Structure formats: structure tokens, C-alpha cells
FIGUTOR-57637 format. One record per residue (C-alpha): x, y, z; residue in three letters; residue number from 1. Coordinates in steps of 0.1 Angstrom, whole numbers, plus 5000, padded with zeros to 4 digits. Layout:
N
      x      y      z   rest    nr
      X      Y      Z    ALA   NUM
...
// end
This chain:
697
      x      y      z   rest    nr
   4873   8898   1596    MET     1
   4878   8897   1559    ILE     2
   4908   8873   1565    THR     3
   4880   8854   1581    LEU     4
   4857   8853   1550    LEU     5
   4880   8847   1527    LEU     6
   4894   8815   1549    SER     7
   4854   8801   1551    LEU     8
   4853   8805   1511    LEU     9
   4886   8780   1511    ALA    10
   4870   8757   1537    SER    11
   4837   8756   1513    TRP    12
   4866   8741   1485    GLY    13
   4856   8776   1462    GLN    14
   4873   8801   1449    GLY    15
   4870   8835   1456    LEU    16
   4853   8845   1431    TYR    17
   4823   8822   1433    GLU    18
   4807   8826   1461    VAL    19
   4785   8796   1476    PRO    20
   4756   8803   1496    ASP    21
   4751   8770   1511    MET    22
   4777   8739   1514    PRO    23
   4778   8717   1483    VAL    24
   4751   8695   1476    THR    25
   4754   8662   1487    PRO    26
   4748   8631   1464    PHE    27
   4726   8607   1477    THR    28
   4738   8572   1488    SER    29
   4721   8546   1509    SER    30
   4726   8547   1548    ASP    31
   4734   8518   1565    TYR    32
   4755   8503   1592    ASN    33
   4750   8539   1614    PHE    34
   4724   8544   1636    GLU    35
   4720   8582   1651    VAL    36
   4717   8581   1688    LEU    37
   4718   8619   1690    ASP    38
   4718   8650   1679    HIS    39
   4726   8688   1689    TRP    40
   4708   8703   1660    PRO    41
   4718   8742   1664    TYR    42
   4738   8750   1632    GLY    43
   4741   8779   1607    SER    44
   4712   8805   1612    GLY    45
   4698   8805   1574    PHE    46
   4671   8825   1579    SER    47
   4646   8845   1598    VAL    48
   4604   8860   1592    LEU    49
   4590   8883   1612    ARG    50
   4559   8882   1609    ASP    51
   4531   8904   1628    SER    52
   4543   8898   1664    ASP    53
   4562   8860   1654    TYR    54
   4593   8851   1649    LEU    55
   4604   8822   1627    PHE    56
   4642   8815   1628    TYR    57
   4662   8785   1611    THR    58
   4689   8775   1632    ASN    59
   4710   8741   1615    GLY    60
   4684   8716   1612    ALA    61
   4658   8734   1641    VAL    62
   4634   8757   1631    LEU    63
   4621   8781   1665    GLN    64
   4592   8802   1667    ILE    65
   4590   8829   1689    GLY    66
   4572   8861   1697    GLU    67
   4584   8896   1700    VAL    68
   4573   8918   1728    ASN    69
   4567   8955   1727    SER    70
   4605   8961   1741    SER    71
   4619   8939   1713    GLY    72
   4625   8909   1734    GLU    73
   4622   8873   1722    VAL    74
   4599   8847   1741    SER    75
   4610   8813   1719    TRP    76
   4577   8791   1728    PHE    77
   4584   8761   1703    SER    78
   4607   8742   1681    GLU    79
   4609   8716   1654    LEU    80
   4635   8693   1644    ARG    81
   4640   8683   1607    PHE    82
   4663   8654   1592    SER    83
   4685   8682   1581    GLY    84
   4696   8714   1579    MET    85
   4667   8743   1575    ALA    86
   4677   8766   1553    TYR    87
   4653   8794   1534    THR    88
   4612   8797   1545    MET    89
   4579   8812   1536    VAL    90
   4548   8817   1549    ARG    91
   4512   8815   1535    PHE    92
   4484   8816   1565    GLU    93
   4488   8784   1585    ASP    94
   4516   8770   1563    ARG    95
   4554   8774   1563    LEU    96
   4576   8756   1536    TYR    97
   4609   8752   1544    VAL    98
   4634   8742   1521    ALA    99
   4656   8711   1538    ILE   100
   4691   8706   1523    ASP   101
   4690   8684   1495    ASP   102
   4661   8667   1507    GLN   103
   4634   8689   1492    GLY   104
   4609   8713   1510    VAL   105
   4590   8708   1544    ALA   106
   4550   8719   1548    ILE   107
   4549   8724   1582    VAL   108
   4513   8735   1597    ASP   109
   4515   8763   1622    ILE   110
   4485   8770   1632    SER   111
   4488   8764   1667    LEU   112
   4525   8783   1669    LEU   113
   4534   8763   1703    ASP   114
   4530   8733   1686    ASP   115
   4544   8735   1650    PRO   116
   4536   8698   1630    GLN   117
   4556   8690   1600    LEU   118
   4530   8673   1572    ILE   119
   4551   8665   1545    ASN   120
   4586   8670   1537    LEU   121
   4584   8666   1497    PHE   122
   4617   8660   1470    PRO   123
   4621   8684   1446    ALA   124
   4643   8682   1414    GLY   125
   4674   8694   1434    GLY   126
   4684   8715   1465    ARG   127
   4657   8742   1473    VAL   128
   4674   8781   1473    PHE   129
   4647   8804   1471    GLY   130
   4609   8800   1477    LEU   131
   4577   8817   1473    GLU   132
   4542   8812   1474    VAL   133
   4506   8821   1465    ARG   134
   4478   8803   1475    GLY   135
   4483   8765   1473    ASP   136
   4508   8774   1443    THR   137
   4543   8773   1455    LEU   138
   4574   8790   1433    TYR   139
   4609   8772   1443    THR   140
   4646   8785   1435    ALA   141
   4663   8754   1423    MET   142
   4702   8768   1418    GLY   143
   4715   8760   1383    SER   144
   4683   8735   1378    GLU   145
   4661   8768   1373    GLY   146
   4621   8774   1388    LEU   147
   4600   8745   1393    GLU   148
   4565   8751   1405    ILE   149
   4541   8729   1427    TYR   150
   4502   8723   1437    ASP   151
   4503   8722   1472    CYS   152
   4468   8718   1472    ARG   153
   4469   8684   1489    ASN   154
   4498   8688   1511    PRO   155
   4507   8650   1513    SER   156
   4514   8648   1480    ASN   157
   4525   8682   1461    PRO   158
   4525   8677   1421    GLN   159
   4547   8697   1396    LEU   160
   4533   8720   1378    LEU   161
   4559   8737   1357    GLY   162
   4595   8745   1353    SER   163
   4618   8763   1335    LEU   164
   4653   8754   1328    PHE   165
   4684   8777   1318    GLY   166
   4691   8798   1347    PHE   167
   4711   8798   1383    ASN   168
   4682   8810   1407    LEU   169
   4688   8822   1441    ARG   170
   4656   8846   1457    SER   171
   4626   8848   1445    LEU   172
   4597   8881   1450    GLU   173
   4563   8873   1435    LEU   174
   4539   8904   1422    TYR   175
   4506   8898   1403    GLY   176
   4516   8871   1379    ASP   177
   4552   8880   1376    LEU   178
   4577   8863   1395    LEU   179
   4613   8885   1400    TYR   180
   4649   8862   1406    ALA   181
   4681   8866   1410    THR   182
   4706   8849   1384    ASP   183
   4738   8843   1406    VAL   184
   4758   8856   1373    SER   185
   4730   8873   1353    THR   186
   4714   8898   1377    GLY   187
   4677   8905   1381    LEU   188
   4655   8881   1356    LEU   189
   4616   8888   1355    VAL   190
   4592   8857   1350    LEU   191
   4560   8859   1337    ASP   192
   4540   8828   1353    VAL   193
   4503   8836   1346    SER   194
   4502   8796   1335    ASP   195
   4520   8777   1356    PRO   196
   4525   8751   1339    THR   197
   4546   8769   1315    ASN   198
   4564   8801   1329    PRO   199
   4583   8820   1307    VAL   200
   4612   8848   1313    ALA   201
   4602   8881   1296    ILE   202
   4629   8905   1311    GLY   203
   4666   8906   1321    GLU   204
   4693   8929   1336    LEU   205
   4727   8919   1339    GLY   206
   4744   8937   1367    LEU   207
   4777   8937   1388    THR   208
   4785   8911   1409    GLY   209
   4771   8878   1424    GLN   210
   4735   8881   1433    HIS   211
   4717   8868   1458    TYR   212
   4692   8884   1478    GLY   213
   4662   8900   1467    LEU   214
   4635   8926   1472    ALA   215
   4603   8940   1456    LEU   216
   4586   8975   1462    ASP   217
   4554   8970   1442    SER   218
   4540   9002   1454    LEU   219
   4569   9023   1435    ARG   220
   4581   8999   1410    ASP   221
   4613   8990   1421    LYS   222
   4630   8958   1429    ALA   223
   4662   8958   1448    VAL   224
   4692   8934   1445    VAL   225
   4720   8921   1468    CYS   226
   4755   8915   1453    SER   227
   4781   8903   1470    PHE   228
   4808   8919   1453    ASP   229
   4788   8946   1437    GLY   230
   4766   8965   1463    GLY   231
   4729   8973   1466    MET   232
   4714   8979   1432    HIS   233
   4676   8991   1428    VAL   234
   4661   8981   1397    VAL   235
   4632   8999   1380    ASP   236
   4606   8978   1370    VAL   237
   4576   8996   1359    SER   238
   4584   8983   1325    MET   239
   4591   8945   1335    PRO   240
   4602   8932   1298    TYR   241
   4625   8961   1301    ASP   242
   4635   8966   1337    PRO   243
   4665   8999   1343    VAL   244
   4689   8998   1364    LEU   245
   4680   9035   1388    PHE   246
   4710   9031   1410    ALA   247
   4742   9010   1427    SER   248
   4749   9020   1463    ILE   249
   4784   9004   1476    PRO   250
   4781   8982   1506    ILE   251
   4807   8958   1509    PHE   252
   4800   8920   1509    VAL   253
   4758   8925   1508    ALA   254
   4742   8895   1511    TRP   255
   4701   8899   1517    ASP   256
   4675   8929   1518    VAL   257
   4639   8933   1532    ASP   258
   4621   8968   1527    LEU   259
   4601   8987   1546    ASP   260
   4583   9018   1529    ASP   261
   4612   9036   1515    THR   262
   4638   9020   1536    LEU   263
   4660   8988   1525    ALA   264
   4678   8971   1552    TYR   265
   4709   8955   1540    VAL   266
   4730   8927   1560    ALA   267
   4760   8924   1549    SER   268
   4787   8894   1557    TRP   269
   4811   8927   1570    ASP   270
   4791   8917   1607    ASP   271
   4771   8947   1598    SER   272
   4734   8964   1593    LEU   273
   4732   8989   1563    HIS   274
   4697   9007   1564    ILE   275
   4695   9028   1530    ILE   276
   4667   9053   1514    ASN   277
   4662   9034   1479    ILE   278
   4649   9070   1464    LEU   279
   4675   9093   1473    SER   280
   4702   9062   1475    GLY   281
   4714   9080   1505    GLU   282
   4726   9056   1539    GLY   283
   4705   9067   1570    ILE   284
   4718   9045   1594    GLY   285
   4732   9012   1609    GLY   286
   4745   8988   1629    LEU   287
   4777   8973   1633    GLY   288
   4774   8945   1656    PHE   289
   4813   8941   1660    ASP   290
   4812   8977   1677    THR   291
   4783   8967   1701    LEU   292
   4808   8939   1717    GLY   293
   4788   8908   1695    VAL   294
   4813   8893   1671    THR   295
   4808   8865   1644    GLY   296
   4780   8870   1633    VAL   297
   4782   8870   1597    TRP   298
   4741   8883   1590    PRO   299
   4726   8860   1563    TYR   300
   4688   8872   1563    ASP   301
   4671   8899   1576    VAL   302
   4636   8906   1583    SER   303
   4616   8934   1589    VAL   304
   4584   8943   1603    GLU   305
   4569   8976   1626    GLY   306
   4591   8985   1648    ASP   307
   4614   8957   1643    TYR   308
   4639   8938   1623    GLY   309
   4653   8904   1633    ALA   310
   4687   8892   1619    VAL   311
   4700   8853   1615    ALA   312
   4733   8850   1614    GLY   313
   4754   8825   1597    PHE   314
   4773   8819   1626    LEU   315
   4749   8805   1646    GLY   316
   4731   8836   1660    SER   317
   4700   8855   1660    TRP   318
   4693   8894   1666    TRP   319
   4658   8920   1671    VAL   320
   4667   8955   1666    PHE   321
   4650   8985   1670    GLU   322
   4640   9009   1636    VAL   323
   4616   9032   1652    SER   324
   4643   9058   1648    ASP   325
   4653   9045   1615    PRO   326
   4686   9070   1618    GLU   327
   4696   9053   1655    ASN   328
   4684   9015   1655    PRO   329
   4696   8993   1684    PHE   330
   4701   8960   1692    VAL   331
   4673   8950   1716    THR   332
   4677   8905   1723    ASP   333
   4698   8883   1704    GLY   334
   4721   8851   1710    GLU   335
   4745   8831   1698    ALA   336
   4736   8797   1697    ARG   337
   4751   8771   1672    GLY   338
   4771   8778   1642    GLY   339
   4795   8759   1621    VAL   340
   4806   8733   1636    SER   341
   4845   8721   1630    ASP   342
   4862   8701   1649    VAL   343
   4855   8679   1682    VAL   344
   4877   8661   1706    VAL   345
   4864   8638   1740    ALA   346
   4880   8622   1767    ASN   347
   4860   8600   1797    ASP   348
   4841   8626   1810    ARG   349
   4834   8659   1788    TRP   350
   4833   8667   1747    ILE   351
   4844   8700   1734    VAL   352
   4831   8713   1699    LEU   353
   4850   8740   1685    GLY   354
   4830   8762   1659    MET   355
   4836   8792   1634    HIS   356
   4831   8822   1648    GLY   357
   4854   8817   1679    SER   358
   4834   8796   1703    LYS   359
   4838   8766   1722    LEU   360
   4807   8746   1733    VAL   361
   4808   8719   1762    PHE   362
   4788   8689   1767    PHE   363
   4788   8662   1792    GLU   364
   4795   8625   1780    ARG   365
   4764   8612   1787    SER   366
   4729   8595   1764    ASP   367
   4723   8629   1754    SER   368
   4740   8660   1740    LEU   369
   4730   8689   1761    ILE   370
   4757   8717   1765    PRO   371
   4769   8726   1800    VAL   372
   4787   8756   1789    GLY   373
   4803   8776   1764    SER   374
   4832   8805   1758    ILE   375
   4845   8825   1730    SER   376
   4883   8817   1721    SER   377
   4903   8840   1709    ALA   378
   4901   8828   1670    ASP   379
   4883   8803   1654    TRP   380
   4894   8768   1667    PRO   381
   4915   8746   1641    ARG   382
   4921   8720   1662    ASP   383
   4913   8699   1701    LEU   384
   4936   8676   1720    GLU   385
   4926   8668   1757    ILE   386
   4953   8662   1778    ARG   387
   4943   8656   1820    GLY   388
   4927   8689   1825    ASP   389
   4939   8707   1798    THR   390
   4924   8713   1767    LEU   391
   4949   8729   1743    TYR   392
   4934   8750   1712    VAL   393
   4948   8755   1677    ALA   394
   4934   8788   1679    GLU   395
   4940   8802   1643    SER   396
   4962   8837   1637    TRP   397
   4959   8841   1682    ALA   398
   4985   8811   1681    GLY   399
   4980   8783   1710    LEU   400
   4955   8785   1736    GLY   401
   4956   8763   1770    LEU   402
   4921   8758   1791    TYR   403
   4918   8744   1824    HIS   404
   4885   8721   1817    MET   405
   4883   8700   1847    ASP   406
   4847   8707   1857    ASP   407
   4834   8729   1830    PRO   408
   4796   8731   1845    VAL   409
   4812   8753   1866    SER   410
   4836   8770   1842    GLY   411
   4865   8769   1820    VAL   412
   4894   8793   1825    ASN   413
   4922   8802   1804    LEU   414
   4956   8791   1814    ILE   415
   4976   8810   1788    SER   416
   4981   8816   1754    ARG   417
   5010   8813   1729    LEU   418
   5006   8843   1700    SER   419
   5033   8847   1675    MET   420
   5028   8874   1644    ASP   421
   5023   8863   1611    GLY   422
   5016   8827   1623    VAL   423
   4983   8805   1619    HIS   424
   4976   8775   1637    VAL   425
   4959   8753   1620    TRP   426
   4971   8718   1636    ALA   427
   4990   8708   1669    LEU   428
   4999   8676   1686    GLU   429
   5006   8673   1720    VAL   430
   5032   8651   1733    ASP   431
   5056   8652   1768    SER   432
   5060   8688   1775    SER   433
   5061   8698   1739    PHE   434
   5035   8708   1714    ALA   435
   5046   8705   1680    TYR   436
   5019   8732   1656    LEU   437
   5012   8733   1618    ALA   438
   5010   8766   1615    CYS   439
   5005   8771   1569    GLY   440
   5035   8788   1558    ASP   441
   5049   8791   1589    SER   442
   5060   8752   1591    GLY   443
   5064   8735   1622    LEU   444
   5065   8751   1653    ILE   445
   5074   8734   1689    VAL   446
   5064   8741   1720    VAL   447
   5077   8741   1750    ASP   448
   5044   8729   1779    LEU   449
   5072   8725   1810    SER   450
   5053   8754   1826    ASN   451
   5018   8757   1815    PRO   452
   5014   8792   1828    SER   453
   5043   8805   1803    PHE   454
   5041   8783   1772    PRO   455
   5074   8794   1747    SER   456
   5085   8789   1713    GLU   457
   5112   8762   1716    ALA   458
   5119   8758   1680    ALA   459
   5107   8765   1643    ARG   460
   5112   8746   1610    ILE   461
   5103   8762   1578    HIS   462
   5092   8739   1551    LEU   463
   5084   8739   1511    ASP   464
   5047   8739   1516    ALA   465
   5019   8753   1538    ARG   466
   5015   8722   1569    ALA   467
   4985   8718   1578    LEU   468
   4982   8686   1599    SER   469
   5007   8669   1620    VAL   470
   5013   8643   1644    PHE   471
   5042   8623   1665    LYS   472
   5052   8589   1664    ARG   473
   5086   8585   1682    GLY   474
   5111   8604   1673    ASP   475
   5093   8613   1641    THR   476
   5070   8645   1636    ALA   477
   5049   8636   1601    TYR   478
   5035   8672   1589    VAL   479
   5006   8671   1562    GLY   480
   5008   8697   1536    PHE   481
   4980   8716   1519    GLU   482
   4988   8705   1482    GLU   483
   5003   8668   1483    SER   484
   5030   8654   1503    GLY   485
   5041   8647   1541    ILE   486
   5070   8665   1553    GLY   487
   5091   8640   1579    LEU   488
   5110   8660   1607    VAL   489
   5133   8646   1634    ASP   490
   5125   8662   1669    VAL   491
   5145   8636   1692    SER   492
   5158   8666   1705    VAL   493
   5126   8686   1705    PRO   494
   5140   8722   1707    ASP   495
   5163   8711   1671    SER   496
   5142   8700   1645    PRO   497
   5155   8691   1617    PHE   498
   5140   8682   1580    PHE   499
   5141   8649   1569    LEU   500
   5126   8645   1537    GLU   501
   5089   8648   1521    THR   502
   5072   8620   1511    LYS   503
   5048   8624   1480    PRO   504
   5010   8622   1484    THR   505
   4979   8627   1456    ALA   506
   4963   8650   1473    GLY   507
   4965   8675   1501    GLY   508
   4967   8658   1536    VAL   509
   4940   8676   1561    LEU   510
   4947   8641   1586    ASP   511
   4966   8612   1593    MET   512
   4961   8584   1617    ALA   513
   4990   8555   1621    LEU   514
   4985   8522   1632    GLN   515
   5014   8495   1633    ASP   516
   5033   8509   1603    SER   517
   5002   8517   1584    LEU   518
   4995   8552   1575    LEU   519
   4960   8561   1565    PHE   520
   4959   8596   1552    VAL   521
   4931   8623   1547    ALA   522
   4941   8634   1509    GLN   523
   4914   8661   1508    ALA   524
   4894   8657   1474    THR   525
   4921   8627   1463    GLU   526
   4904   8603   1483    GLY   527
   4917   8584   1510    ALA   528
   4951   8566   1512    ALA   529
   4969   8534   1531    ILE   530
   5004   8527   1532    TYR   531
   5030   8509   1544    ASP   532
   5059   8528   1556    ILE   533
   5077   8503   1570    SER   534
   5106   8506   1547    GLY   535
   5121   8536   1533    LEU   536
   5104   8538   1504    ASP   537
   5070   8540   1513    TRP   538
   5044   8515   1495    GLN   539
   5006   8528   1487    LEU   540
   4986   8499   1497    LEU   541
   4950   8511   1483    SER   542
   4933   8544   1480    THR   543
   4898   8551   1485    ILE   544
   4880   8574   1459    PRO   545
   4859   8597   1472    THR   546
   4838   8626   1451    GLU   547
   4840   8654   1484    HIS   548
   4864   8662   1504    VAL   549
   4882   8641   1533    ASN   550
   4886   8663   1564    PHE   551
   4897   8639   1589    SER   552
   4900   8604   1596    LEU   553
   4898   8577   1624    VAL   554
   4907   8542   1631    LEU   555
   4886   8519   1656    GLU   556
   4883   8483   1659    ALA   557
   4901   8476   1619    GLY   558
   4875   8501   1607    ASN   559
   4884   8535   1588    LEU   560
   4858   8566   1594    PHE   561
   4864   8592   1569    LEU   562
   4842   8630   1577    ALA   563
   4836   8632   1543    HIS   564
   4820   8666   1540    GLY   565
   4784   8670   1524    ALA   566
   4782   8632   1517    ALA   567
   4785   8623   1553    GLY   568
   4805   8597   1573    ILE   569
   4818   8564   1554    TYR   570
   4832   8534   1576    ALA   571
   4856   8511   1556    TYR   572
   4869   8477   1566    ASP   573
   4907   8479   1565    VAL   574
   4917   8440   1578    ALA   575
   4931   8439   1545    ASN   576
   4947   8472   1541    PRO   577
   4951   8462   1502    SER   578
   4915   8460   1499    PHE   579
   4894   8477   1519    PRO   580
   4857   8476   1513    HIS   581
   4831   8499   1522    LEU   582
   4808   8487   1552    VAL   583
   4788   8513   1566    GLY   584
   4775   8554   1554    SER   585
   4759   8582   1566    LEU   586
   4743   8612   1552    ASN   587
   4742   8629   1583    THR   588
   4727   8664   1570    GLY   589
   4748   8687   1575    GLY   590
   4791   8687   1559    GLU   591
   4809   8660   1590    SER   592
   4842   8676   1589    ARG   593
   4857   8663   1620    ASP   594
   4853   8623   1636    ILE   595
   4859   8612   1677    ALA   596
   4861   8579   1685    SER   597
   4843   8568   1718    LEU   598
   4848   8531   1711    GLY   599
   4815   8516   1692    ASP   600
   4802   8553   1692    THR   601
   4815   8581   1671    LEU   602
   4812   8622   1677    LEU   603
   4802   8639   1647    VAL   604
   4814   8677   1636    ALA   605
   4785   8681   1611    ASP   606
   4795   8717   1599    GLY   607
   4762   8735   1592    TYR   608
   4738   8708   1610    ASP   609
   4758   8709   1647    GLY   610
   4769   8678   1664    LEU   611
   4758   8637   1660    LEU   612
   4766   8611   1681    ARG   613
   4763   8579   1662    VAL   614
   4763   8542   1665    LEU   615
   4783   8517   1642    PHE   616
   4763   8490   1640    LEU   617
   4791   8466   1622    GLY   618
   4813   8465   1656    LEU   619
   4813   8428   1671    GLY   620
   4790   8415   1642    ILE   621
   4810   8381   1639    ASP   622
   4808   8344   1654    GLU   623
   4822   8350   1689    SER   624
   4792   8369   1697    SER   625
   4765   8345   1684    ALA   626
   4737   8341   1709    LEU   627
   4732   8311   1728    PRO   628
   4706   8289   1716    ALA   629
   4689   8288   1748    SER   630
   4681   8320   1748    VAL   631
   4666   8325   1710    LEU   632
   4661   8298   1686    ASP   633
   4664   8303   1649    VAL   634
   4662   8277   1626    TRP   635
   4664   8261   1604    PRO   636
   4700   8269   1601    ASN   637
   4718   8264   1574    PRO   638
   4682   8280   1552    PHE   639
   4674   8277   1521    SER   640
   4646   8303   1520    SER   641
   4627   8316   1555    VAL   642
   4640   8318   1584    LEU   643
   4615   8314   1619    TYR   644
   4621   8322   1654    PHE   645
   4611   8316   1683    SER   646
   4597   8349   1699    ARG   647
   4587   8381   1675    PRO   648
   4620   8402   1673    VAL   649
   4633   8435   1659    GLN   650
   4664   8431   1638    ALA   651
   4688   8439   1611    ARG   652
   4704   8409   1588    LEU   653
   4740   8425   1577    TYR   654
   4760   8401   1552    ASP   655
   4795   8389   1557    ALA   656
   4810   8422   1548    SER   657
   4792   8442   1575    GLY   658
   4761   8458   1547    ARG   659
   4727   8459   1560    LEU   660
   4707   8442   1537    GLN   661
   4673   8440   1554    ALA   662
   4649   8450   1580    ASN   663
   4630   8422   1601    ILE   664
   4601   8426   1620    HIS   665
   4585   8394   1638    GLY   666
   4588   8357   1637    ALA   667
   4590   8350   1603    ARG   668
   4614   8363   1578    PHE   669
   4612   8351   1536    ASP   670
   4652   8354   1527    ALA   671
   4641   8340   1493    SER   672
   4658   8372   1474    GLU   673
   4693   8363   1493    LEU   674
   4725   8351   1479    LEU   675
   4742   8317   1495    ALA   676
   4768   8325   1516    GLY   677
   4770   8341   1557    VAL   678
   4751   8366   1577    TYR   679
   4749   8380   1609    PHE   680
   4717   8390   1628    ILE   681
   4718   8415   1648    ARG   682
   4688   8428   1673    GLY   683
   4687   8448   1707    LYS   684
   4716   8435   1734    ASN   685
   4721   8404   1708    TRP   686
   4734   8388   1676    TYR   687
   4733   8354   1656    CYS   688
   4752   8339   1627    LYS   689
   4730   8321   1602    VAL   690
   4742   8303   1571    VAL   691
   4721   8304   1535    LYS   692
   4725   8268   1515    ALA   693
   4733   8277   1478    PRO   694
   4700   8265   1457    SER   695
   4703   8230   1446    SER   696
   4694   8224   1409    ARG   697
// end
């Protein structure tokens, strides 16, 4: 479990001592040339709220609402999808406030729990990490941007009342005119919000660790702070100006806490729940999810009311537990749905999504992303490949798994697994009767697949750097290294490979694609690069600079698509590899980690936000696809300022590079603001080319 935890932290691009509690904030960008066709929006479970008999749960981009019966079983009766990942939430009467990744706060009308309605999604001053509410006043913890307070009397137009900077805030608890908050690096803060236009910090207590979860026992003047690497701290706040540490209880990777009378329920990332008496500091009871046959929960949020509590699992699950006897809690209901989508692959019939938490989800390749089944893998899937009816899975520390998936609706069966002591499989390439595995510190391993029921290690070649990616062309295996560089290995005799040389790159090589003599490389944080490898000395033709991690790439019809982490996906025209230019972008709402091409559509494993199927609108926009004038007349052409259509249309207008310039609605379009040049208009199942003439002076 600890290895998996550190692995996820590394995947976030953070150091081990900078534990994140959300994916990286994406920078804002204009979305164009992509259309989202479908979305399986179930990702990480970030928040859960027990309120009376009802349960609210945020799962990826979805809010789920259900009811908990007297036996602790949940009946889900409504869902609401958002345009991005749903994070934390807070309720006041008939309103639910939900933080939506970097987009702001959604205000949801829940007067009818079986039919929740989105009232508004308003932008805050950054990403919202914590929420608290009193009446129509909303308090938002903005991470390093501090605190913002909003007047929500008019939910369609909330107004900023006041703000406070200089802190890195995560969780909030309100009592009277005092707002208690956790600061990641400091500990506990006490804020006076009696004047919401001018909040003031009045008290502070430095604590050990990195601080996230917070709960307040106002009756006993106690605050409880969860510190990821510092345990659980109980603080005496009877003197808010001078809070005093009452007790510290060592709980490994403590993340969130809720209180019920004198008991603290602490969710920790070692797949466990701890029940602590905050007055004595003694442990009363607990739950170990891994001992119950439940794996990969990673409790992220906990909420307890009455005899039942609930946990939101970071890896895409919810669990309800009974605590009528706190010394002997037990799970009453739960389900793993969603998680962190890491890798995706497809053939002409099926789509397979690999997720953190050792999960494989299968979809039929159709117009809608509806899962037909799922199975547990032996470890987290790092890479996938389908050949015929066989699914090959790079299963991290578990090795290479082979699955028969002729019909995932009926079931997917394990054919065989090759496990090797101390070997972590990051990527694979299957060619003929051999598989080539990039295995971190273990280098390149060649596996003989001539008998799929008994795969065997044919050869192993150690390399000077950690191997994270691999592909094979001809007699050469190209191995991408974690820090930088591509190792070339001669595999003309697969069971006797030998190392040739290392070619330098600017950054870590997470993915590669070869087209003729052009090699396209996803260089982690150093952008993407295009090399001409026709000669002995590779020539760097161009570099595409980027601000986030490039996890993967794919080539399709002269376009290069990048899975660009929190920034989404980007499309570049690489017809001239020396001068690639941007022709499309889409902020997917999650963290794009892998892309699979289905021709003019793409599948995106979107990290915390599920799976997307998107259409790239730039494909096919050229003169050869122009619509005959007998079907639709567009005039004048060339034009100077206004375009007319023989019937009302709904269409998009692009420039010659494929960049979206305008949406057209109706039979007349004012194009006076466009520059002179060639443009393409795309409607439903039709295209046409138009030319704007230079203005005459």
C-alpha cells in the first residue's frame, strides 16, 4: 500500500513532502476544434455528506444522491453531472454548494432530492478546496489564494463580500463569528468573520505535518486537525486568540475527520478508518477495508450521523458503515465505481479502461460509454494492448497479465500471468510472439508468448536509466527513460538483445510514436519533440513547449494529439514537422493521461474525471470536401463583409489552420471582423470553402 501511495504522489508530479489533495490546477485556455461526444464521468470519490437519512456523494464529475435505510443500505435515486470534477460540498437547507475543480462553485437546488437542479456555477478567485456556509453567506477556502466570502442571496449572481490573503487554506468550520481553518504548512487558524467584508486572523497554532481535515466540537471547545504526516491533533480552542494543543494521536496518513459526540472518525490513506475518543486520546475501534476483502479505497472524506457513517474513496468508491457499537464498526453497503483513469485502449469492438486501484473496465464500442463489465487486475494497470482476443496488461509490480476478452459482456478470464520478483512493469509492446516490457530499474525484458498459457522470460537487458516507455520497429526496440533519453536495443534475435546506444532528449520520455522517419516524443514536463531519425545522428526538427506534463501522444491524419495532464488535450498540425502549429484544444475537466485514436474520434483517460469520447473537428476540412452548390448556396464567394446562405444553418467557421473563428446561426453571417484569407465552414455533414477578399482602399 505504501508503495502505491508514493507512486500516486509521484504521478502528481509532487515531491514526497508536498502531498497534494487535488490534481494540479489547469491553466485557462480557449477550447476549440473539439466536441465532446460522450462522457463516462465517474472518477475519484472526493466528498461524502451524511445528512439525516440522506447521502450525498461526489464521484468524478457526478453528484449522487441517495437514502440510507434502517439496515444501512443505500438506494440511489438521482444524479447531477457537472462540467468538471466535483470536489468538496456543503449543504444549507435546500441548497447544496459544490466546488467544481478550477471552475468555481456550483449552487444546486435540492428541494426535490430526486430531481436536483443546477442554479448556477459561478467562478471564484481560483480553485476552491473547502466550503462552509451560514444562511446566504458562503465561505470558500482557496488554497494559496486564501479566503473568499460571498453573498449568495441572489444565487444567479453571487457577490464577493471580502477576502483574506497570505494563507494556504484547505478545510473550514464555522462557529458563530469565528471561522476555523487548516493551513497546509502552519496548522490551525482562527478567523474573525463578524464583518464578512473584512475577515481577520486572530489566532494560530503551529502543528507538525501537512494539515488538511478539520472538525469542530463547539460544546467542548475542541478542534480536531488531521495532518497527513503528523497524525491527529486535538486543540483546545476555549481561548480562540490563543489555541493550545491538547493531544496528538499518531495515525499514519490521516486525511479527514468527522465528529460525533466525543468520538472522532478519522479517514486515513492506508485504507482504514480510526475511531478515537478525543477526550482521552484512546482508540476505540476501527475498520481496515483491506481486511474486509475491499481493496483500493483510500478513504478521502468521512461523514457520520447517528448509527451510520459513510466514506468517499479516492479510488472511486463509497462505503457505509454502522457505528452503533463504536468498538465494533462494520460495513453495511458500498460499491467501487470509477476511480483514477490512467490508460485506455480499443479495438474494433471493445474499449478497455485501466484505473488506479487495480481495476479494468470494459465498454462496448458504440455511441455511448456504458460499461459492460469490470474486473480486478493484480496491480495497477500501467499499459494496455489488444491483439486479437487477448488483452495484455502491464500490471505494475504484478508483472504481465494476459486476459481472454472475446466477449466482455459474458466475462473476461485470466489466461496467464508472468510475475518477476522486484520487477515493476511500466509499459509494453507486443510484436509477433514476443512482448517487450519497459520495467523501470529492471530495464528491458523480453517475454516469449509462443505459449500464451505459460509466458516465459526470454531475455533481460539492464540499462543505465529507469525505463518507462517502449515501442518496437523492425529490429530495434526504443526504450524511453524517466529522466531523459531514448535507449536503442537490437532485438533482431529477441532472446539475445544487445544495447546499441542512447539518444539524448530534453526530458523524461513517457510516450513515443514513429511515422516513417519522424519520431514524436512526449517529454514529460519538457514538452513534445519531433526528431528526424533517418540518419545516424538524430535531428531535432521542432519542440512543442507546454506547461504541464505530457503523459502520452497519438498521431492521426497529419495531426499530433497530446494528453497534457490538467490542461486537457491539444492538437497540432504536423504536416510540416519543422513548424507544428496548434489547431485545437480542450480542457477536459480532469487530468488527461492517455489517448487512444478511433479515426476522427479520440478516447481520453481523464484521470480523476473518468473517460471521454471526443470528436476532433479539424479532420477533413479541406477543399476536396466542399459541398456542391446544388445542395446549399453560399454567396458571395469571395466575400468582403457578409455571407448569405440559401437556408438557415448552424455551423462553425474555421481559418486555414483549423482554428475555430465563429459560430454561425441563421441565413446571414456578418464576417466584417475577419481578416482576409481562406476559411472553411462546417455544418452537420457538410463543408464549404469561402474566401474573404482583402479590403480595397
